[in-house]
C-alpha positions as CSV (number, residue, x, y, z in Angstrom):
1,X,3.7,-15.0,-0.9
2,X,7.2,-14.7,-2.1
3,X,7.4,-14.1,-5.9
4,X,3.8,-13.0,-6.2
5,X,3.4,-9.4,-7.2
6,X,2.2,-7.0,-4.5
7,X,-0.1,-4.2,-5.3
8,X,0.0,-0.9,-3.4
9,X,-2.1,2.2,-3.4
10,X,-0.6,5.5,-2.2
11,X,-2.5,8.8,-1.5
12,X,-1.7,12.0,0.3
13,X,-3.6,12.7,3.5
14,X,-2.8,16.1,4.9
15,X,1.0,16.4,5.0
16,X,1.6,12.6,5.0
17,X,1.6,10.0,2.2
18,X,-0.4,6.9,3.1
19,X,0.5,3.6,1.5
20,X,-1.6,0.4,1.6
21,X,-0.9,-3.1,0.3
22,X,-4.0,-4.4,-1.5
23,X,-2.9,-8.1,-1.1
24,X,-2.8,-8.1,2.7
25,X,-4.2,-5.8,5.3
26,X,-1.0,-3.8,5.9
27,X,-0.6,0.0,5.6
28,X,2.0,2.6,6.5
29,X,2.8,6.3,5.9
30,X,5.7,8.7,5.4
31,X,6.6,12.3,4.8
32,X,7.3,11.6,1.1
33,X,5.9,9.0,-1.4
34,X,9.2,7.2,-1.3
35,X,9.3,7.0,2.5
36,X,5.7,5.7,2.5
37,X,6.7,3.0,0.0
38,X,9.8,2.1,1.9
39,X,7.9,1.9,5.2
40,X,5.2,-0.3,3.6
41,X,7.8,-2.6,2.1
42,X,9.2,-3.0,5.6
43,X,5.8,-3.5,7.2
44,X,4.8,-6.2,4.6
45,X,8.1,-8.0,5.0
46,X,7.5,-8.1,8.8
47,X,3.9,-9.2,8.3
48,X,5.0,-12.1,6.1
49,X,8.2,-12.7,8.1
50,X,10.0,-12.9,4.7
51,X,13.8,-12.8,4.8
52,X,14.2,-11.8,1.1
53,X,12.7,-8.8,-0.6
54,X,9.3,-9.3,-2.2
55,X,8.5,-8.3,-5.8
56,X,6.0,-5.5,-6.1
57,X,4.2,-3.4,-8.7
58,X,2.9,0.1,-8.1
59,X,-0.4,1.2,-9.5
60,X,0.5,4.7,-10.6
61,X,-2.9,6.3,-11.1
62,X,-5.6,4.4,-9.1
63,X,-9.2,5.6,-9.4
64,X,-11.3,5.8,-6.3
65,X,-15.0,5.9,-7.0
66,X,-17.6,6.9,-4.5
67,X,-20.8,4.9,-4.8
68,X,-23.9,6.3,-3.2
69,X,-25.8,3.8,-1.0
70,X,-29.5,3.4,-1.1
71,X,-30.7,3.9,2.5
72,X,-34.2,2.4,1.8
């Protein structure tokens, strides 16, 4: 996974910021956006057992769309 860009999504939930990596099933949180990013970087590194920092890109303005489901 080293060298491949990682994509994160960050949102505020109550008083915390939640960060999730879209490449792997890893998420974290923090009191600030930067703390949430730092915590996620650490969690992803532990997940991948990487010894060197991974390259990442942040999606600044993600769009979340609610799609109604047909219950028929």
